C-alpha positions as CSV (number, residue, x, y, z in Angstrom):
1,M,8.9,14.1,7.8
2,I,5.7,11.6,7.7
3,K,3.5,9.7,9.9
4,V,2.4,6.3,9.6
5,L,-0.2,4.3,11.7
6,V,0.3,0.2,11.7
7,V,-3.0,-1.1,12.4
8,E,-1.8,-5.2,13.2
9,D,-2.5,-7.4,16.2
10,D,0.4,-9.9,15.6
11,T,3.6,-8.5,17.0
12,T,6.1,-10.0,15.3
13,K,4.6,-8.7,11.9
14,Y,4.2,-5.3,13.5
15,G,8.0,-5.4,14.2
16,K,8.7,-6.5,10.9
17,I,6.8,-3.7,9.3
18,H,8.6,-1.5,11.9
19,N,12.2,-2.2,10.5
20,V,10.9,-1.7,7.6
21,L,9.7,1.5,7.8
22,T,13.3,3.3,9.5
23,Q,14.9,1.7,7.4
24,T,13.2,3.8,4.7
25,G,13.7,6.7,7.0
26,V,10.5,6.9,8.7
27,K,11.3,8.0,12.4
28,S,10.5,5.5,15.0
29,G,8.5,8.2,16.8
30,D,5.9,9.1,14.3
31,I,5.3,5.4,13.7
32,F,2.0,4.5,15.5
33,H,0.7,1.3,16.3
34,A,-2.7,0.2,17.2
35,V,-3.9,-3.4,17.7
36,T,-7.7,-3.2,16.8
37,A,-10.0,-0.9,15.0
38,A,-11.7,0.9,17.9
39,N,-7.5,1.3,18.6
40,A,-7.0,2.7,15.5
41,M,-10.0,5.1,15.2
42,V,-8.7,6.6,18.3
43,E,-5.5,7.4,16.8
44,M,-7.2,8.7,13.7
45,G,-8.9,11.1,16.2
46,A,-6.2,12.6,17.4
47,H,-3.4,12.7,14.7
48,H,-3.4,13.4,10.5
49,F,-1.7,10.2,9.2
50,D,-0.1,10.4,5.5
51,L,-0.3,6.8,5.6
52,M,-2.2,3.8,7.4
53,L,-0.9,-0.2,7.0
54,L,-4.2,-1.7,7.9
55,D,-4.2,-5.9,8.2
56,V,-7.5,-7.4,7.2
57,N,-8.2,-9.7,9.5
58,I,-8.3,-7.5,13.3
59,P,-10.0,-7.6,16.2
60,R,-12.8,-4.9,16.7
61,R,-12.1,-4.6,20.2
62,L,-9.6,-5.4,23.0
63,G,-10.1,-8.9,24.3
64,E,-12.0,-9.7,21.3
65,S,-11.1,-12.7,18.7
66,V,-9.4,-11.8,15.3
67,H,-12.3,-10.7,12.9
68,R,-12.2,-11.5,9.5
69,G,-12.6,-8.7,7.6
70,G,-12.4,-6.2,10.4
71,G,-9.5,-3.9,8.3
72,V,-12.7,-3.6,5.8
73,E,-15.1,-2.3,8.1
74,L,-12.4,-0.4,10.0
75,L,-12.3,1.3,5.9
76,D,-15.9,1.7,5.4
77,E,-16.2,3.4,9.2
78,L,-13.6,5.9,8.2
79,H,-15.9,7.0,4.9
80,R,-18.9,7.4,7.3
81,D,-17.4,9.2,10.0
82,G,-16.4,12.8,9.0
83,T,-14.8,13.5,12.1
84,I,-12.3,11.2,11.8
85,F,-8.6,12.6,10.3
86,R,-8.8,9.9,7.6
87,P,-5.1,8.8,6.2
88,R,-4.0,10.4,3.1
89,Y,-3.2,7.0,2.0
90,I,-4.2,3.5,3.0
91,V,-2.5,0.2,2.2
92,G,-3.7,-3.5,3.1
93,L,-1.4,-5.9,4.2
94,T,-2.4,-9.4,4.9
95,A,-0.6,-12.7,4.9
96,F,-3.5,-15.2,3.7
97,E,-3.8,-15.4,0.0
98,D,-7.5,-15.8,0.2
99,V,-7.8,-12.8,2.0
100,V,-6.4,-11.0,-0.3
101,A,-8.8,-12.7,-3.1
102,E,-12.2,-12.1,-1.4
103,F,-11.2,-8.5,0.1
104,G,-9.1,-7.4,-2.7
105,D,-11.7,-5.8,-4.6
106,K,-13.3,-4.1,-1.7
107,F,-9.9,-2.0,-1.4
108,T,-10.0,-1.3,-5.0
109,D,-13.7,0.0,-4.4
110,L,-12.2,2.3,-1.9
111,L,-9.4,3.4,-3.7
112,W,-7.1,1.7,-1.8
113,T,-4.4,-0.8,-2.7
114,L,-4.1,-4.7,-1.1
115,I,-0.5,-6.1,-0.6
116,Y,0.1,-10.1,0.2
117,Y,2.4,-10.0,3.0
118,A,4.5,-13.3,2.8
119,D,7.7,-14.0,5.5
120,N,9.7,-15.8,2.9
121,S,9.3,-13.0,0.3
122,D,10.6,-9.6,0.4
123,H,8.1,-8.5,-2.6
124,W,5.4,-7.0,0.3
125,I,8.6,-4.8,1.2
126,S,9.3,-3.3,-2.4
127,Q,5.5,-2.4,-2.4
128,V,5.5,-0.6,1.1
129,T,8.9,1.2,0.3
130,S,7.7,2.3,-2.8
131,R,4.6,3.2,-1.4
132,I,6.4,5.5,1.3
133,E,9.0,6.8,-1.4
134,Y,5.8,8.3,-3.1
135,V,4.2,9.9,0.5
136,R,7.3,11.2,0.9
137,A,7.8,13.0,-2.3
138,A,4.0,13.8,-2.2
139,K,3.9,15.6,0.8
140,N,7.2,17.3,-0.4
141,S,5.1,18.9,-3.5
142,E,2.5,20.4,-0.9
143,N,4.5,23.4,-0.2
144,F,5.6,25.0,-3.4
145,S,5.5,28.6,-2.8
146,D,8.6,29.0,-2.6
147,G,9.2,28.0,-6.4
148,K,12.1,25.6,-5.8
149,T,10.7,22.9,-4.4
150,Y,9.9,19.6,-6.6
151,G,7.3,16.7,-5.9
152,V,7.8,13.4,-7.6
153,D,10.7,13.1,-9.9
154,L,8.6,11.8,-13.2
155,A,5.1,12.7,-14.6
156,V,4.1,10.8,-17.1
157,V,1.2,11.4,-19.1
158,C,-0.5,10.0,-22.4
159,A,-4.0,10.6,-24.6
160,L,-6.7,8.0,-23.6
161,E,-7.0,5.2,-21.6
162,G,-6.8,2.7,-24.6
163,V,-3.4,1.3,-26.2
164,E,-1.3,4.2,-24.9
165,F,-1.8,3.8,-20.8
166,E,-1.8,-0.2,-21.2
167,A,1.9,0.3,-22.9
168,L,2.7,3.0,-19.9
169,R,0.7,-0.1,-17.5
170,G,3.0,-2.6,-18.9
171,L,6.1,-0.8,-17.5
172,D,8.1,-2.3,-14.7
173,F,7.5,0.4,-12.4
174,G,5.4,-1.3,-9.2
175,W,2.6,0.5,-10.2
176,Q,0.0,1.3,-7.7
177,P,-3.6,2.9,-8.3
178,L,-3.9,6.0,-7.1
179,R,-6.9,8.4,-6.1
180,L,-7.0,11.4,-4.8
181,S,-10.4,12.7,-2.8
182,H,-10.7,16.1,-4.6
183,D,-9.7,14.7,-7.9
184,E,-12.1,12.6,-10.2
185,T,-8.7,11.5,-12.4
186,R,-7.3,7.8,-11.9
187,Y,-3.1,7.8,-11.3
188,L,-0.7,5.2,-11.0
189,A,1.9,5.4,-8.5
190,G,5.5,3.9,-8.6
191,T,9.3,4.2,-8.5
192,L,12.2,3.4,-10.3
193,S,15.6,2.5,-8.7
194,S,18.8,3.7,-10.1
195,G,21.7,3.1,-8.4
196,A,21.0,4.0,-4.6
197,R,18.4,6.1,-5.6
198,I,14.8,5.8,-6.2
199,H,13.1,8.1,-8.3
200,S,9.4,8.0,-7.6
201,V,6.7,8.2,-10.8
202,V,3.8,8.7,-11.0
203,A,1.0,8.6,-14.7
204,A,-2.1,9.5,-15.8
205,A,-4.2,9.3,-19.3
206,A,-6.0,12.0,-20.2
207,P,-10.4,11.4,-20.6
208,R,-10.2,12.4,-23.9
209,M,-7.9,13.3,-27.4
210,G,-6.6,17.0,-28.4
211,M,-4.8,19.5,-26.6
212,A,-7.3,21.0,-24.2
213,S,-7.9,17.8,-22.1
214,S,-4.0,17.1,-22.3
215,A,-3.3,20.4,-21.4
216,V,-6.0,20.2,-18.1
217,L,-4.3,17.2,-17.3
218,V,-0.8,18.4,-17.3
219,S,-1.6,21.4,-15.4
220,K,-3.3,19.4,-12.5
221,V,-0.8,16.9,-12.6
222,I,2.0,19.6,-12.4
223,A,0.2,21.3,-9.9
224,Q,-0.4,18.3,-7.9
225,F,3.0,16.4,-8.2
226,R,5.0,19.1,-9.1
227,P,7.2,16.8,-11.3
228,R,11.1,17.6,-12.3
229,I,10.4,15.8,-15.5
230,L,7.1,15.6,-17.2
231,A,6.8,13.1,-20.5
232,M,3.8,12.4,-22.7
233,V,4.3,9.0,-24.6
234,G,2.3,7.7,-27.3
235,I,1.1,7.3,-31.0
236,C,1.2,9.7,-34.1
237,A,1.1,9.9,-37.9
238,G,4.6,9.9,-39.2
239,R,5.9,11.3,-42.9
240,I,5.8,8.7,-45.1
241,E,9.2,9.3,-46.7
242,K,11.0,10.1,-43.4
243,T,9.3,7.4,-41.4
244,N,9.0,3.9,-40.7
245,L,6.2,2.4,-38.4
246,G,6.9,2.2,-34.8
247,D,9.8,4.7,-35.0
248,I,10.3,7.3,-32.3
249,I,9.7,11.0,-32.5
250,V,11.1,12.8,-29.6
251,A,9.5,16.6,-30.7
252,D,11.6,19.3,-31.4
253,P,9.8,21.4,-31.6
254,T,6.5,21.0,-31.5
255,W,3.3,23.7,-32.1
256,D,0.1,23.8,-33.1
257,W,-0.7,23.7,-36.7
258,G,-3.9,24.9,-36.4
259,S,-3.1,28.6,-35.2
260,G,-3.5,31.3,-37.7
261,K,-5.8,33.4,-39.3
262,I,-8.2,32.6,-42.6
263,S,-8.5,35.4,-44.2
264,S,-10.3,35.7,-48.2
265,V,-8.2,35.6,-51.2
266,N,-10.5,35.9,-54.1
267,D,-13.9,35.3,-52.1
268,Q,-12.2,31.9,-51.4
269,P,-10.9,31.0,-47.8
270,H,-7.5,31.1,-47.4
271,F,-5.4,30.1,-44.3
272,Q,-2.5,31.7,-42.9
273,P,-0.4,29.9,-40.6
274,S,1.2,31.8,-37.4
275,P,2.7,28.8,-35.3
276,H,4.2,28.9,-31.7
277,H,7.2,26.6,-31.9
278,I,8.2,25.1,-28.4
279,E,11.5,23.6,-28.3
280,L,12.9,20.4,-26.1
281,D,15.1,21.5,-23.2
282,T,18.4,21.6,-24.2
283,D,20.1,19.2,-21.6
284,I,17.5,16.7,-22.4
285,C,17.9,16.7,-25.6
286,A,21.8,16.0,-25.1
287,Q,20.8,13.2,-22.7
288,L,18.6,11.5,-24.9
289,K,20.6,11.4,-27.9
290,D,23.1,9.9,-26.3
291,C,21.0,6.5,-24.8
292,C,19.9,6.5,-28.4
293,S,22.7,6.2,-29.8
294,D,22.7,2.7,-28.4
295,V,21.7,0.4,-31.1
296,G,21.6,-2.3,-28.5
297,L,19.0,-0.3,-26.6
298,L,16.6,0.2,-29.6
299,A,16.9,-3.5,-30.6
300,R,16.2,-4.7,-26.7
301,I,12.9,-2.2,-26.9
302,K,11.8,-3.4,-30.7
303,K,12.4,-7.1,-28.7
304,E,10.2,-6.0,-25.8
305,A,7.4,-4.3,-27.3
306,R,3.9,-5.8,-28.1
307,G,2.1,-5.9,-31.3
308,A,2.4,-6.4,-34.9
309,K,6.3,-5.7,-35.5
310,P,7.4,-4.3,-38.9
311,S,10.7,-6.2,-39.9
312,N,12.8,-2.4,-40.3
313,D,15.3,-2.0,-38.0
314,L,13.9,0.6,-34.8
315,R,15.4,4.1,-35.2
316,V,15.0,7.2,-32.8
317,H,14.0,10.5,-34.6
318,F,14.8,14.3,-33.3
319,G,12.4,16.7,-34.9
320,P,9.2,19.0,-35.6
321,L,5.8,17.0,-34.9
322,A,2.8,19.2,-35.1
323,S,-0.4,19.1,-33.2
324,G,-4.0,19.7,-34.4
325,A,-7.4,19.5,-33.1
326,A,-8.4,16.4,-35.5
327,V,-7.8,13.1,-36.1
328,V,-6.0,13.6,-40.5
329,A,-6.4,10.9,-42.7
330,N,-5.9,12.6,-45.6
331,A,-2.3,12.9,-47.3
332,D,-3.3,16.2,-49.0
333,T,-4.0,17.6,-45.6
334,F,-0.6,15.8,-44.2
335,I,1.1,17.6,-47.1
336,S,-0.3,21.4,-46.0
337,V,1.0,21.3,-42.2
338,L,4.8,20.1,-44.2
339,A,4.6,23.7,-45.6
340,Q,5.0,24.8,-41.9
341,H,8.3,23.5,-41.6
342,R,10.1,21.6,-44.1
343,N,11.7,18.9,-41.5
344,L,8.6,18.2,-40.2
345,L,8.5,14.1,-38.6
346,G,4.9,13.8,-37.8
347,I,1.7,15.0,-36.6
348,E,-0.9,14.0,-33.8
349,M,-3.3,15.9,-31.5
350,E,-1.7,16.5,-28.0
351,A,1.8,17.6,-28.2
352,Y,1.8,21.7,-28.4
353,G,-1.2,21.6,-25.3
354,V,1.6,19.9,-23.2
355,A,4.5,21.5,-24.0
356,L,2.2,24.4,-23.0
357,A,1.2,23.7,-20.3
358,C,4.5,22.8,-18.4
359,K,5.8,26.1,-20.1
360,G,3.3,28.1,-18.4
361,S,3.2,26.6,-15.4
362,G,4.0,28.1,-11.9
363,K,7.8,27.2,-10.4
364,P,9.6,25.0,-10.0
365,R,8.2,24.1,-13.9
366,P,9.2,20.9,-15.1
367,R,11.3,20.1,-18.5
368,C,8.8,18.5,-20.7
369,L,9.4,15.9,-23.1
370,I,7.1,14.6,-26.0
371,I,7.8,11.3,-27.3
372,K,5.5,10.0,-29.9
373,S,5.6,6.2,-32.2
374,V,4.6,6.2,-35.7
375,C,1.3,4.2,-35.8
376,D,0.5,5.1,-39.6
377,Y,0.9,7.8,-42.1
378,A,-2.2,9.9,-41.7
379,D,-3.6,9.0,-45.6
380,K,-6.6,6.9,-46.9
381,D,-4.6,3.7,-45.7
382,K,-5.2,5.3,-42.0
383,A,-5.2,1.7,-39.8
384,D,-5.0,0.5,-36.3
385,D,-2.5,-2.2,-37.3
386,H,0.9,-1.2,-35.5
387,Q,-0.9,0.9,-33.0
388,E,0.0,-1.5,-29.9
389,Y,3.3,-1.1,-30.4
390,A,3.9,1.8,-31.6
391,A,2.8,3.2,-28.1
392,N,4.9,0.5,-26.8
393,T,8.4,1.4,-28.2
394,S,7.3,5.0,-26.7
395,A,7.1,3.7,-23.4
396,L,10.1,2.0,-23.5
397,L,12.2,4.2,-24.7
398,L,11.4,6.6,-21.9
399,Y,11.3,3.4,-19.3
400,H,15.1,2.6,-20.3
401,T,15.9,5.9,-20.3
402,A,14.6,7.7,-17.5
403,S,16.9,6.9,-14.8
404,H,19.8,8.5,-16.7
405,L,17.7,11.9,-17.3
406,L,16.5,11.7,-14.2
407,R,19.8,11.2,-12.3
408,E,21.3,14.4,-14.4
409,Q,18.5,16.2,-12.6
410,H,19.5,16.4,-9.1
């Protein structure tokens, strides 16, 4: 059950919003209506709302005319007044394009979203529906002490906000920015339709590269959102005799290639590896392999991917992907890691930390999926030429297979 406050002085527009809310499963008794900023403050002083849909141009008080930017003034007041029960999520809704241009940045600065409402378009309906589905999933994830209740359906992480996160942003999940008052991480919230079902999706990038940073991010995501599946997408270095540039590697297993002991042999340091392997979930592996047998899908991913494209056909490999603490641009180092697993396909810096965070989380634990694409071969010729393409192929594989994977989780 979620409570929604609609701050809207136009009764016709309010009626349409009310219909959309009830169609998404919000009970009519849980929808509250305010026509002025003062009335909205009274409602928020008396009730805890999960979502507020706020018109930008509203009267300040009863009997006054509509005030341009009155909704923005209400937002400012909410941030100043600590006695008010501020709604957990706020979405602006305006029927005027010039208002979007003038106040859109203000909503973004305050960490909320502004939607353009139009009578002749259903786009605003899909955006509001997306937000309702997300709020419902996030609310479900709050009470996870039973060890059984999931929240969002899919969480996606990547190593950095650069080329990898841009590839994620380009996916058609209907992304909207999401900020939590107690968390500095900038999240994206969206949805994925699968038949009659709408799946909730959340995404985030780690503040820096490496296993530790990604493991911290994943632990936060799991605690906050309780995803059914947690996936990492991005780029990696591939094994030159087994992979082509842009090829996708699904990690199975992954491990920390720097884990072990450094002893002394003939007064020289000698590294003795002691890897801990984490394998891909058996069911997800089977489902994803079934999807990847479709050569038409792989051709579509290559066509849709942005960036410099190699001439070879796109392939998906399931196999060992090792994680290390440093960027590798030395062929001998890659060969030394190959000694730990003769079927090694690639190396990168985060997968093991992500998989370990999932494996060590409280119940219900998410199923972990690591998808990385080859952008170089970790040798002296290492360059950034194919990073954008590789980031896109990994993200697009997840996008085009997510509905199938999620359908099997319910």
